[in-house]
N, C-alpha and C positions, 0 to 999 in steps of 0.2 A: 470537632476539627475546625479550625479557623480558616478563613479564606486564604491566609498566607501559608497554610500547611501544604505539604506535598500531597498531590492527588494519588500518588503511588504508594509511598511508605509512611506518610503522615509526619515526616520530619519537617523542621523549619526551612522555609524557602529564603533564598537570597535574591536581591535585585540583580538582574542581568541586562539592564539597559532598556532601550526602547527602539522600535522600528517604525518607520513611517509607512503607512499603507497607501499604495499608489491609487487603489480604487476607492478606498474610504476617505482619503484626504485628511487623515489624522494620525497621530502617533499611538502606538500600542505598547503597553508595558509588558516586559518579559521577566519571568521569575525562573529560578533554577534551584533544584534541591542538590546540595553537595553530597548528601548521603547516598542517593541512588542514581544521580545523574539525570533525572527527569527535568525537562524544561517546558514551560508553557506560556501562552499568552494569557495574561491575567484579566484582560478586559476585551474578550472577543466580541465580534458582531453577534447580535441576537437574531436579526431577521435573515435567516439563511436562504429564504426564498429569493431574496434580492442578490445573493451571492452566487448561488448555483442556478442561475437562470440560463437561458439558451445562449446568451452572449458569452458566458463562461465556457460552455462546451464548444463554442466556435473559436476560442482563443481571443475573445475581445473583452475578457473579464480580468480577474485578479492574476491569472497566469497566462501570459501571451504565448507560451510555448505549447499549449495543448490545442488540439483540433479534433475533438471527439466526434464531431458531426461528419467530417470527411472520412474518418476511420470507420464510422458506421456505414457510410454509403459505399465506400470502396475498400473493403478490408484487405484484399489481397494486394493492393497497390501501396499500402502504407508500411513504413518501416516498423510500425508497432508489431508486425508479424514476428520480428526478431525477439521482442520481449516475450510474446506468447510462447514461442519455441523454447526460449530460455526457462520460463516458468515451468513448462512441462518437463524439461530435462532436470531441473532442480528438484522437482517433486519426485520424479522417478529415481533419483539418487537415494531417497528415503523410504519410498513405498512403491509397491507394484501398482501399475495403472493399466487398466484394460477396459473392455466394454462393460464389465460388471461394476466398475468403480462408481461409487456415489460421490460426486464432487460438488461442493458449493463454492462459488466465487463470491465472497462476502465483500460488499462494496464494489460491485461489478461495473459501475459506470454505464457505458453504452453496451455492455455485454459482449465486447469483442473477444475476450478469452473464452467465454461460454460457447460462442459460435465456433471458435477455433478448435476447441476440444471436441465439440460435437463432430466437426469435419475430420479432424486428424485421428481421433481415438474412438469416437462413437460411444463414449461413456455416458452414464446417467448424470448429466451435469445441469445445474441450475445456477442462476445468479440472483443476488438480492441487492437492491440499492433503492435510493430515493433521489429525485431530481428531475429536472425538466426534460432530460433526454430519454428517460426510461420508457415512456409511452411510445416514442419513435422506434426504440429498439424492439419493443413488443410487436409493433406493426410489421417488422421485418421477420417475425417468427422466432425471435430470440427468447428463450425461456427465462424470464425474470419474474420472480414471485414476490408476493407480499410477505412482510415479516411474520404475520399470523400463520402463514402456510408452512413455515420452515420446520416447526416441531413435528408436524405430520409427515413431512417429506424426509426428514432425517431418521436416524443419525447418519452422518456423512463420513465416508472413509477418508476424504481429503477436504480440507477447507483452506482456501487461499485468501489473502487480503493484500492486494497489490497496490502499494501507495495509498493506503487507507488510514492507517493508525495515526498519521500526523493530522488528520482532519477531525478526530474525535475528542470531545471535551472530557470524557470520563473513560480513560483507557482500561482501568480495572474492570468496569462493568462490561466493556466491549470484549475483553479477553475471557471473562466469565461466560459471556453469551456464546463465544466460540466453543468453549469447553462443553457447554450444555448440548451443542449441536454435533459435536464430534463423537464418532463411534469409538468404543473401546479398541485400542490399538491404532486409531486413526492418526493422521498427520496434519499438522497445521504449519503452513509455509506462508511467509509474509515478506514484503519489502517495505522499507522506509528509510529516510535519511538517518545517518549515524551522527549524532551530536557530539560524540567523544572528541573528534579532532578540533571541535569548535567550542569546547567546554568553557574556556576562559574568554571567548569572544562571540557569544551566541548572537548578539545584535548585529554582527557583521557577516553572518552566514547567509549566503544567497538563498538557501532553502527556506528561510523564514519569510514566508509570504503571509502576513498576519491576518488577512481576511479569511484565508482558507487553511493554512498550515498553523495549527494552534498547539500541537503536542510534539515534543522532541525527545528522542530516546537514545541512550547508549546501550550497547549489548548487555551490560549489567542491569540496566533498567528493565529490559525485556525479560531477562532471566528471573528477576524478582516478580514481575507481573505474571509470567507463565506459571511459576511455582506456586504463587499465592492462589492462582485460579485452579490448581489441581492438575496442571499439565507438567510433563517432564521435558525440560530443554534437552536437545540432542546436539551433538557436535555439528557445526556447519560444514558444508562441503562446497567445492568450487564448481561442481557440475551446473551447467546452465548459465553461469554468470558471464561468460564471454558474450553470449547473445543478448543478455539483459543490458550489459554495458554497451554493446553495439547500438542498441536502440537509444540509450540515454545519450551517447555521444552524438549520434545523428540528429536527435531531437534538439540538442543544444546548439548544433551547427545549423539548425533550421533547414535540414534536409529531410522533409517528411515523406517523400515518395521513394519507393524502391527502384533499384536499377542494378546494372551489372556491378557498379562500384560499391553500392551499399550492401549488396548480397555476398560478394565474393572476396572483398579485401580482407586479409587476415587481421583479426583484432586481438588475438591471444595476448601478446606482449603489451599492447596498448591497454587492454582491460586490466591486466595485472598492475600496470603502472598507476592507473586511476584508482584501483582498489587499495593500493598501498597508501594513497592519500585520503580516500573517502571511506574505506573499510566497510562498504555496504554488505559484503559477504560475511562479515563477522557476527551478524545476528544469528542466534540459535533458533532453528526450527523447533517444533515441539511435537510430542506424541502424548496421546491420552493412554494411560496404562490400561492394559487388557483386564477385564473383570475376572 
C-alpha cells in the first residue's frame, strides 16, 4: 500500500486541500478517499508529547475550547456533565447498564466519564489513555489503566470512545483493538465529527485542527471499519444526543460552567436543528456478535 492509498479501504486518495496549523505554524496536507469517505492529514506532527502537553489540557494548545484541567478539578460544576449524561443514555439505548457492567472508556482523557459512571451507576468502569493529564487523574483516584492491563481486565460489555477516533493515525488498527477488548454481545459507542457534510470542502471544516484531529469519517467509513474489524454496525438512535449537543453548544459558546440556564433550558429542537446540519448522530454504534 502506497502512502497515497486510503488507510481504510486501500483505494486511491485525492487531494483535499491544506489547512494551516495555528499551533505548529505551518500548512498541513489533507487527503480524502472518494470510495469510502475517509479523510486524513497526510503529514501529521510526530512529536505528540509536545502536542498533548499540559497546555493542551488547559485550553492553551491546539484546541482553545477544551479545559480538561478545570473539569478534572471541579467535575460537577462543568457543562461536560451533560455530555456524560448523554453518553450514558445513548449506551443504554443499545445495552443494559448496571453495577455488573464492565465498561472501558477508550481514550478517556482526564477520566471524567469514568468518574461519572462510577458515581451515577457504580459499574465496573476503567479508562485508558496516554497524556500529561493521566497522572493527575490517577492522583484523584480515577481508575485509568495502562494498555498492557486491558487484556487482563477485559473483555468489556461496553466500550466508549468519545471524540477519540479523529486523533488516531491508524483507525483500522484502533477499531480492531476495540473488537479484541469487547465481550461477545458487547456494545461499542463512539462520537466523532461527521465529514459527510464537508466532503467537497474538507479544508474549510472547522473541525479540522491538523495538529490533533488527523482522521475524518463519514458514517459509511465507520460501517466499513466496523465490519472489517468483525463488528456488527447497528442502527443509530437519538437517545442521549440532546444532552451531548447541549454540551457541544455550550462549549462553543464558551459557557463552561453549569447554572440554571445551562441545565434547564430545553435543547430538543435546537439539537435536532444542529444534527440536521452536522449529522453527528448518524454514525452507527456496533456490537460484537455473541459466540
